[in-house]
C-alpha positions in Angstrom: -39.8 36.1 2.0 -42.8 37.0 -0.4 -45.1 38.4 2.8 -41.8 40.5 4.1 -41.2 42.0 0.5 -44.6 43.6 0.2 -44.3 44.5 4.0 -41.3 46.0 3.0 -42.8 48.3 0.5 -45.5 49.5 2.8 -43.1 50.4 5.5 -41.0 52.0 3.0 -43.9 54.7 2.3 -45.2 55.0 5.9 -41.7 55.7 7.0 -41.9 58.6 4.2 -45.2 60.2 4.8 -44.0 62.1 8.0 -41.3 63.5 5.7 -43.0 63.4 2.2 -45.2 66.5 1.1 -48.9 65.9 0.4 -50.6 67.5 -2.6 -54.0 68.4 -2.8 -56.0 68.8 -6.0 -57.8 71.3 -4.6 -54.7 73.6 -3.7 -54.7 74.2 -7.9 -58.5 75.8 -7.8 -60.3 72.8 -8.5 -63.7 72.0 -6.6 -65.2 68.3 -6.0 -68.4 67.9 -7.6 -68.4 70.8 -9.9 -68.5 68.7 -12.7 -65.8 70.8 -14.5 -63.0 69.1 -16.5 -60.4 68.1 -13.6 -57.9 67.4 -16.3 -55.9 70.8 -16.4 -55.8 70.8 -12.5 -54.5 67.1 -12.4 -51.5 67.9 -14.6 -50.4 70.8 -12.5 -50.6 68.8 -9.6 -48.7 65.9 -11.3 -46.0 68.5 -12.3 -45.9 69.5 -8.8 -45.0 65.8 -7.9 -41.5 66.3 -9.9 -38.3 66.1 -8.5 -39.9 65.7 -4.9 -38.1 62.6 -2.8 -41.5 61.5 -1.8 -45.3 62.8 -2.1 -48.6 62.0 -1.6 -50.9 63.2 -4.1 -54.6 63.3 -2.6 -57.9 64.1 -4.1 -60.4 65.1 -1.4 -63.6 62.9 -1.5 -66.0 63.9 -3.9 -66.8 63.5 -7.7 -64.1 64.6 -10.4 -65.1 64.4 -14.3 -62.2 63.7 -16.7 -62.9 64.8 -20.4 -60.8 64.2 -23.1 -60.3 67.8 -24.3 -56.8 68.9 -22.6 -55.9 64.8 -22.0 -52.2 63.5 -23.0 -52.6 61.9 -26.3 -50.1 59.0 -26.4 -48.8 56.4 -28.7 -49.0 52.8 -27.0 -48.9 49.5 -28.3 -51.0 48.1 -25.8 -51.2 43.9 -25.3 -54.7 42.5 -26.1 -55.8 45.3 -27.2 -56.9 47.0 -30.8 -53.7 49.2 -32.5 -55.2 52.8 -32.0 -53.4 56.0 -33.5 -53.3 57.0 -29.8 -54.6 56.6 -26.6 -56.3 59.2 -24.6 -54.7 59.7 -21.3 -56.1 61.9 -18.5 -54.1 61.5 -15.8 -50.5 60.4 -17.0 -47.5 59.7 -14.6 -44.5 59.0 -16.5 -41.5 59.0 -14.8 -42.3 59.3 -11.5 -40.9 57.8 -8.2 -42.4 57.5 -4.7 -46.0 58.8 -4.9 -49.0 57.7 -3.5 -52.3 58.8 -4.9 -55.0 58.6 -2.5 -58.7 59.4 -3.9 -60.0 59.0 0.0 -63.0 57.4 -1.9 -63.6 59.6 -4.9 -65.7 58.9 -7.9 -63.7 59.4 -10.8 -66.0 60.0 -14.0 -65.2 59.5 -17.3 -66.5 61.3 -20.6 -65.9 59.5 -24.2 -63.5 56.4 -24.6 -60.3 56.9 -22.6 -57.6 55.5 -20.3 -58.4 56.6 -17.3 -54.9 56.2 -15.3 -51.9 55.6 -17.1 -48.6 55.0 -15.3 -45.6 54.9 -17.3 -41.9 54.3 -16.3 -42.8 54.6 -12.5 -41.5 53.1 -9.7 -43.1 52.6 -6.1 -46.4 53.6 -7.0 -49.3 53.4 -4.8 -52.8 54.1 -6.2 -55.6 53.7 -3.5 -59.1 54.8 -2.9 -60.4 55.2 -6.1 -63.8 54.8 -8.0 -63.7 54.4 -11.5 -67.1 55.0 -14.1 -68.6 56.6 -16.9 -71.1 59.1 -17.3 -72.4 57.2 -20.1 -71.1 53.3 -20.1 -69.6 51.9 -23.0 -71.8 48.9 -22.7 -75.8 49.2 -23.5 -78.0 47.2 -21.0 -81.7 46.6 -21.4 -84.6 44.5 -20.0 -86.6 42.1 -21.7 -90.2 43.0 -21.9 -91.8 40.4 -24.2 -90.8 37.5 -26.3 -92.5 35.9 -29.1 -91.4 33.7 -32.0 -90.6 36.5 -34.8 -89.8 39.3 -32.2 -88.6 40.2 -28.5 -89.2 43.7 -27.0 -86.4 45.5 -24.7 -86.4 48.2 -22.3 -83.1 50.2 -23.1 -81.7 51.5 -19.9 -81.8 55.2 -19.7 -78.1 55.2 -18.6 -77.3 54.3 -22.3 -78.3 56.4 -25.1 -78.9 55.0 -28.3 -80.5 55.3 -31.9 -81.8 53.0 -34.8 -80.4 53.5 -37.9 -80.9 51.2 -41.0 -82.8 48.4 -38.4 -79.7 48.5 -36.5 -79.2 49.6 -32.6 -76.4 51.8 -32.1 -75.1 53.0 -28.7 -73.9 56.8 -28.8 -72.3 59.4 -26.7 -70.7 62.9 -28.0 -67.4 61.4 -29.1 -68.8 58.3 -30.8 -71.3 55.8 -32.3 -70.7 52.1 -32.2 -73.3 49.5 -33.5 -74.3 46.6 -31.2 -72.6 42.9 -32.4 -73.6 40.8 -29.3 -76.0 40.4 -26.5 -75.5 38.3 -23.1 -78.3 36.9 -21.0 -78.3 37.7 -17.1 -81.1 36.4 -14.9 -82.9 39.1 -13.2 -82.6 37.7 -9.7 -79.0 35.8 -9.4 -77.5 38.1 -11.9 -75.6 35.1 -13.5 -75.0 34.4 -16.9 -77.9 32.3 -18.2 -76.6 29.2 -18.8 -75.4 28.6 -22.6 -75.9 32.2 -23.5 -72.1 33.3 -22.7 -71.4 34.1 -26.9 -74.5 34.9 -28.6 -77.4 34.3 -26.4 -79.9 35.0 -29.1 -78.1 32.7 -31.5 -77.0 33.1 -34.9 -80.8 34.3 -36.5 -80.5 37.1 -34.2 -77.6 38.8 -36.2 -80.1 39.4 -39.1 -82.3 41.4 -37.1 -84.5 44.4 -37.8 -85.1 47.1 -34.9 -87.7 49.5 -34.7 -88.7 51.4 -31.9 -91.7 51.1 -30.2 -92.1 54.3 -28.3 -88.8 56.0 -26.4 -86.8 53.6 -25.0 -88.9 50.5 -26.1 -87.5 48.6 -29.1 -88.3 45.8 -30.6 -85.8 43.2 -31.9 -87.5 41.1 -35.0 -86.1 37.8 -35.8 -87.0 34.3 -36.0 -86.6 33.6 -32.3 -84.9 30.2 -31.8 -83.6 30.4 -28.5 -85.9 32.3 -26.2 -85.0 34.6 -23.4 -86.8 35.1 -20.4 -89.0 37.8 -19.5 -87.6 40.1 -17.1 -83.9 39.3 -17.8 -81.5 41.7 -18.7 -79.4 41.6 -21.8 -75.9 43.1 -21.6 -75.4 44.7 -25.2 -71.5 44.7 -26.5 -70.7 47.3 -28.6 -67.2 48.8 -29.9 -63.6 48.1 -30.0 -60.6 47.5 -27.2 -59.6 50.5 -27.5 -58.2 52.2 -24.1 -57.3 50.2 -20.5 -58.9 51.2 -17.8 -55.3 51.3 -16.2 -52.2 51.1 -18.3 -49.0 49.9 -16.4 -46.0 49.7 -18.5 -42.3 49.8 -18.1 -42.6 50.2 -14.2 -41.7 48.6 -11.0 -43.0 48.3 -7.5 -47.0 49.1 -8.2 -49.6 48.6 -6.0 -53.3 49.2 -6.4 -55.4 49.6 -3.2 -59.3 49.6 -2.5 -60.0 50.4 -6.1 -63.2 49.8 -7.7 -63.7 49.7 -11.4 -67.1 49.7 -12.8 -66.5 50.2 -16.3 -63.9 50.8 -19.1 -63.0 50.9 -22.5 -60.9 47.9 -23.0 -59.2 45.5 -20.6 -59.2 46.6 -17.0 -55.9 47.1 -15.5 -53.2 46.2 -18.1 -49.8 45.3 -16.4 -47.3 45.3 -19.4 -43.3 44.7 -19.3 -43.2 45.7 -15.6 -42.3 44.2 -12.3 -43.7 43.7 -9.0 -47.4 44.3 -9.2 -49.5 44.2 -5.7 -53.5 44.6 -6.0 -55.8 44.4 -3.0 -59.4 44.8 -2.6 -59.6 45.7 -6.2 -63.3 45.1 -7.6 -64.0 44.6 -11.0 -68.0 44.6 -10.5 -70.8 46.4 -11.8 -71.7 49.6 -9.9 -73.9 48.8 -7.0 -75.7 51.9 -7.1 -76.8 51.8 -10.5 -78.7 48.1 -11.0 -76.3 47.1 -13.5 -75.6 43.6 -14.5 -72.2 44.6 -16.5 -68.9 45.7 -15.3 -65.6 46.0 -17.9 -65.8 45.9 -21.3 -63.2 43.1 -21.5 -60.8 41.5 -19.0 -60.3 42.7 -15.3 -56.3 42.3 -14.7 -54.2 41.4 -17.6 -50.6 40.8 -17.3 -48.5 40.7 -20.4 -44.5 39.9 -20.3 -44.2 41.3 -16.3 -41.8 39.8 -14.3 -41.2 39.4 -10.7 -44.2 39.1 -8.1 -47.5 39.6 -9.1 -50.3 39.4 -6.0 -53.8 39.5 -6.2 -55.9 39.3 -2.7 -59.0 40.2 -1.5 -60.7 41.1 -5.1 -64.0 40.6 -6.5 -65.0 40.2 -10.0 -68.3 40.1 -11.9 -70.2 41.0 -14.7 -67.0 41.4 -17.0 -66.9 41.0 -20.9 -64.2 38.7 -20.6 -61.6 36.9 -18.1 -61.0 38.3 -14.5 -57.1 37.5 -14.4 -54.9 36.8 -17.7 -51.1 36.3 -17.1 -49.1 35.1 -20.2 -45.9 35.9 -22.3 -45.9 36.9 -25.7 -44.3 34.3 -28.3 -43.2 35.4 -31.5 -42.2 33.5 -35.1 -39.1 33.2 -36.7 -39.4 33.9 -40.3 -35.9 33.9 -41.6 -32.8 32.8 -40.1 -30.1 35.6 -41.2 -27.3 33.8 -40.1 -26.1 31.7 -37.1 -26.5 34.2 -34.5 -29.3 36.4 -36.1 -32.8 36.2 -36.8 -35.8 38.2 -38.8 -38.9 37.8 -36.8 -42.7 38.8 -36.7 -45.6 39.4 -34.0 -47.6 37.2 -35.3 -51.2 38.3 -33.5 -52.2 41.8 -34.2 -53.0 42.6 -30.6 -49.4 42.1 -29.4 -47.7 44.3 -32.1 -44.9 47.3 -31.4 -43.3 46.2 -27.9 -39.6 46.4 -27.5 -40.0 42.1 -27.4 -36.6 41.9 -25.9 -33.1 43.7 -24.4 -29.7 42.7 -24.5 -28.8 40.1 -21.9 -31.9 38.6 -21.9 -32.7 35.1 -22.2 -34.9 33.5 -25.1 -36.5 30.2 -25.4 -36.6 28.2 -28.7 -39.9 26.3 -29.4 -40.4 23.5 -31.9 -43.7 24.9 -34.0 -45.3 21.5 -34.0 -44.8 20.0 -31.1 -44.1 23.5 -29.0 -41.3 21.7 -27.4 -38.1 24.2 -26.3 -35.1 22.8 -27.7 -32.6 25.2 -27.0 -32.1 28.7 -25.3 -30.1 31.8 -26.5 -29.0 34.9 -25.0 -29.8 38.2 -26.8 -27.1 40.4 -27.9 -29.5 43.2 -29.7 -33.1 43.7 -30.8 -34.0 46.3 -33.5 -37.5 47.1 -35.0 -37.9 47.0 -38.5 -41.8 48.1 -37.6 -44.1 47.4 -35.3 -44.6 44.2 -36.7 -41.3 42.8 -37.7 -37.7 43.2 -36.2 -34.2 41.8 -36.1 -32.6 39.6 -33.0 -28.9 38.6 -32.7 -27.8 36.2 -30.1 -24.1 36.0 -28.4 -23.6 32.6 -29.4 -24.8 30.6 -32.3 -28.0 29.3 -32.6 -28.9 25.7 -32.4 -29.0 24.1 -36.7 -32.0 22.4 -36.2 -33.8 25.9 -35.5 -36.0 26.5 -38.9 -38.2 29.2 -40.3 -41.7 28.6 -38.6 -40.4 28.1 -35.1 -41.1 30.5 -32.2 -39.3 32.1 -29.3 -40.5 33.1 -26.2 -38.7 35.7 -23.4 -37.6 33.6 -20.1 -36.7 36.7 -18.6 -40.4 38.6 -18.3 -42.0 35.9 -16.6 -43.7 36.6 -12.9 -44.3 34.2 -9.9 -48.1 34.5 -9.2 -50.3 34.4 -6.0 -53.8 34.6 -6.5 -55.7 34.2 -3.0 -58.9 35.0 -1.3 -60.6 36.7 -4.4 -64.3 35.9 -5.6 -64.6 35.3 -9.4 -68.2 36.1 -10.1 -70.2 35.4 -13.4 -68.3 36.9 -15.9 -68.7 36.0 -19.8 -65.7 33.6 -20.2 -62.9 32.1 -18.0 -62.1 33.0 -14.6 -57.9 32.8 -14.4 -55.8 32.2 -17.5 -52.4 31.5 -16.5 -49.0 30.6 -18.3 -45.8 31.3 -16.8 -43.0 29.0 -15.8 -42.7 30.9 -12.8 -44.2 29.6 -9.2 -48.2 30.1 -9.3 -50.3 29.5 -6.3 -54.2 29.9 -6.6 -55.6 29.4 -3.4 -58.5 30.2 -0.9 -61.0 31.3 -4.0 -64.4 31.5 -4.6 -65.2 30.3 -8.3 -68.6 30.6 -10.1 -67.4 32.0 -13.8 -69.7 30.9 -16.5 -66.8 29.0 -18.1 -63.9 27.0 -16.9 -62.9 28.4 -13.6 -58.8 27.9 -14.3 -57.3 27.5 -17.8 -53.6 26.9 -18.4 -53.3 27.3 -22.1 -50.0 28.1 -24.4 -49.2 27.9 -27.6 -47.3 29.3 -30.6 -49.9 29.4 -33.2 -53.1 31.1 -32.5 -52.8 33.8 -29.6 -49.4 33.3 -29.6 -49.5 33.3 -25.8 -46.6 32.0 -24.1 -45.7 30.5 -20.5 -45.2 26.5 -20.1 -46.5 26.2 -16.5 -43.5 24.8 -14.2 -44.8 25.0 -10.7 -48.8 25.8 -10.3 -50.5 24.7 -6.8 -54.2 25.0 -7.0 -55.4 24.3 -3.4 -58.5 25.1 -0.9 -60.4 26.6 -3.7 -64.6 26.2 -3.7 -65.8 26.0 -7.7 -69.6 26.5 -7.2 -71.8 25.5 -9.9 -72.2 28.1 -12.1 -68.7 27.1 -13.5 -68.8 25.6 -17.0 -72.9 26.7 -17.5 -71.7 28.4 -21.0 -68.8 26.8 -23.0 -66.3 29.1 -24.1 -62.6 28.3 -25.9 -60.6 25.8 -24.3 -63.8 25.2 -21.6 -63.1 21.9 -21.4 -63.9 21.2 -17.9 -64.0 23.5 -14.6 -60.0 23.2 -14.4 -58.9 22.9 -18.3 -55.1 22.6 -19.1 -55.5 23.1 -22.8 -51.9 24.2 -24.9 -52.5 24.3 -28.2 -50.4 21.9 -29.7 -50.8 20.3 -33.4 -48.3 17.7 -32.8 -48.8 16.0 -29.4 -46.2 13.9 -28.0 -46.4 12.6 -24.7 -42.9 12.3 -24.6 -42.5 16.1 -24.7 -45.0 17.3 -22.7 -46.1 21.1 -22.7 -46.9 21.5 -18.4 -45.3 20.3 -15.8 -45.8 20.0 -11.7 -49.6 21.1 -11.6 -50.8 20.1 -8.1 -54.7 20.4 -7.6 -55.6 19.3 -4.0 -58.1 20.2 -1.4 -60.4 21.9 -3.7 -64.6 21.5 -3.0 -66.0 21.4 -6.7 -69.8 21.2 -7.3 -70.5 20.3 -10.7 -73.8 19.9 -12.2 -72.2 18.2 -15.7 -69.5 15.6 -16.0 -66.1 17.4 -17.0 -64.2 18.5 -13.6 -60.6 18.1 -15.1 -59.3 18.5 -18.8 -55.5 17.9 -19.2 -53.5 17.7 -22.2 -49.6 17.6 -22.2 -48.6 17.5 -18.7 -46.0 15.5 -17.1 -46.5 15.6 -12.8 -49.9 16.1 -12.3 -51.6 15.3 -9.4 -55.6 15.7 -8.4 -55.7 14.8 -4.6 -57.9 15.3 -1.7 -60.5 16.9 -3.1 -64.5 16.7 -2.9 -66.9 16.8 -5.4 -70.4 17.2 -5.0 -73.0 17.0 -7.5 -75.1 19.7 -7.9 -78.6 19.7 -9.8 -79.2 23.1 -10.4 -78.1 23.0 -13.6 -79.0 20.9 -16.4 -76.2 18.9 -18.1 -75.0 19.8 -21.2 -71.7 19.5 -22.0 -70.4 17.4 -24.9 -67.3 15.9 -23.0 -69.1 13.1 -20.8 -66.0 11.9 -18.6 -65.5 13.7 -14.7 -61.5 13.8 -16.0 -59.6 13.5 -19.6 -56.0 13.0 -19.8 -54.3 13.3 -23.1 -50.8 13.1 -23.6 -50.1 13.0 -20.2 -47.7 11.1 -17.7 -46.7 10.8 -13.9 -50.3 11.4 -13.0 -51.6 11.0 -9.4 -55.7 10.8 -8.8 -56.0 10.2 -4.9 -58.0 10.4 -1.7 -60.7 12.1 -3.4 -64.4 12.1 -1.8 -67.3 11.9 -4.4 -70.9 12.0 -3.8 -73.3 9.8 -4.6 -74.7 12.0 -7.5 -71.6 12.9 -9.3 -72.1 12.3 -12.7 -69.9 10.2 -15.0 -67.1 8.8 -11.8 -64.8 8.3 -15.1 -61.5 8.9 -16.4 -60.7 9.2 -20.2 -56.9 8.1 -21.1 -56.3 10.1 -24.9 -52.4 8.9 -25.7 -51.9 8.4 -22.2 -50.6 5.2 -20.5 -52.3 2.9 -17.8 -48.9 2.8 -16.5 -48.3 6.9 -16.0 -52.0 6.8 -14.1 -51.6 6.2 -10.0 -55.2 5.7 -8.8 -56.7 5.0 -5.5 -59.2 2.2 -5.6 -61.9 3.8 -3.3 -62.6 6.9 -5.2 -64.6 3.8 -7.6 -63.3 5.6 -11.1 -63.6 3.8 -14.1 -60.8 4.0 -16.7 -61.3 4.1 -20.1 -58.3 4.3 -22.6 -58.6 5.8 -26.2 
């Protein structure tokens, strides 16, 4: 059914291509490779697309430059992104239908901090054959030239202009000046993040550094060098905020992104929010191969917040990102006050999740107990009224349960997607590989993972990030988890596959996640933890192959291959373990032995806490 649906979208477009208009940017006087600001010409072309039944918007192959001067400035509240007075939108599609945007392999080059492509309240849109990059990247890069006990010398890339002020390194462009606030070390040969170097690779003493310029481009960073980086390796030098998404898709439906390379962005990569049916094929969020970079995006690759319908990610590649390649989640809000039996006063609890229309009449809401995160009731929305960007009132058609209390949370169960993540490559990025929290059907299949943290994280909470979505149906099958996985420890990175909801009061009789199957995968761990699972009912880990690697030194504090905490109905059978696998053991925490079905041939030792 899913394949037929996707095929139907493409057939719709192909049948209309013969009858549809073709509009070229060059028709309005723009010449590719001229380095002239393309924004005014693109505006004219988009206006020409209005009121057409179907249209192809073409960018004849070449370089197109985009500046902020004539760009639209729009107020958008963007999930997991800093709040700004407005977003600068050089290419804005708003309220349009049935458009294929064909870059024909063009390079879209951006200047200053902007949001390259915005798709707002659109339907049936295809974006294809586009390469996105910045003239001056919003990331610094340097190579380590010399290392002593008291300083390191770095050669800063000519591509990333800088200045030193009061002993601190600032990266600069015409519209901004940002102080460096972190650095990550990449191996010069493999381009992998060096083990245990994902966050603050030069360690705490680095942040008291004093820098001075030895010569143009050669900078000495003076500090007490604890962990010594390797001469010849690269530093990705982070600065700035999460200000603009690379592409922002909001309140839209049936959006396809195909053959799309995003080498840089000023925040999240492609952020999809309150949108339905999203398809990504051959999308690359990687360092520009022509520019000897180790970094790609400023933060995530593909980020999905409060979407529904179908999300399909296939044949994509991720590397050098400063956060997670894929993140799928909802947003939970907190009940502040019970106004009456049908009406609540609520609040967005995380500063990067505010300002959205969180619910609409007729939508289904789950009621979540604060400490156990158990869903104890459901309600249908009557009305949603924003008081400001943080607070709102919400009314329901029927009376709410009497046990609902201030401090409990709500999640919107209408905006939850089914997700297919297949045939992708997850290279070395700063954080995890795939984060997924949605009660829809999830399939993660035939992927290769080399993420520096956990390859897959299934989280969920209503106390920290307030990212909702207890899973109900997850299949993780036929993936390869190579040995770079878990070479650094990030938040919730308890194992190569980490199932870690943030629950303050665990109760095994009230599981948060359900029905997770991990089958027929190949793991190449160099360390102990392969699977960590908390508060799961119905977990299988069957027919997997685990082959020990000696490439990296074990360092993770967790010394068990599998840890099960407050879990029930768990099956671990027919797995094949090589002789060198560390631990070959299972740790049970608040999990009954009777809840574990284990085949004896695996020779796994069970320890109960």
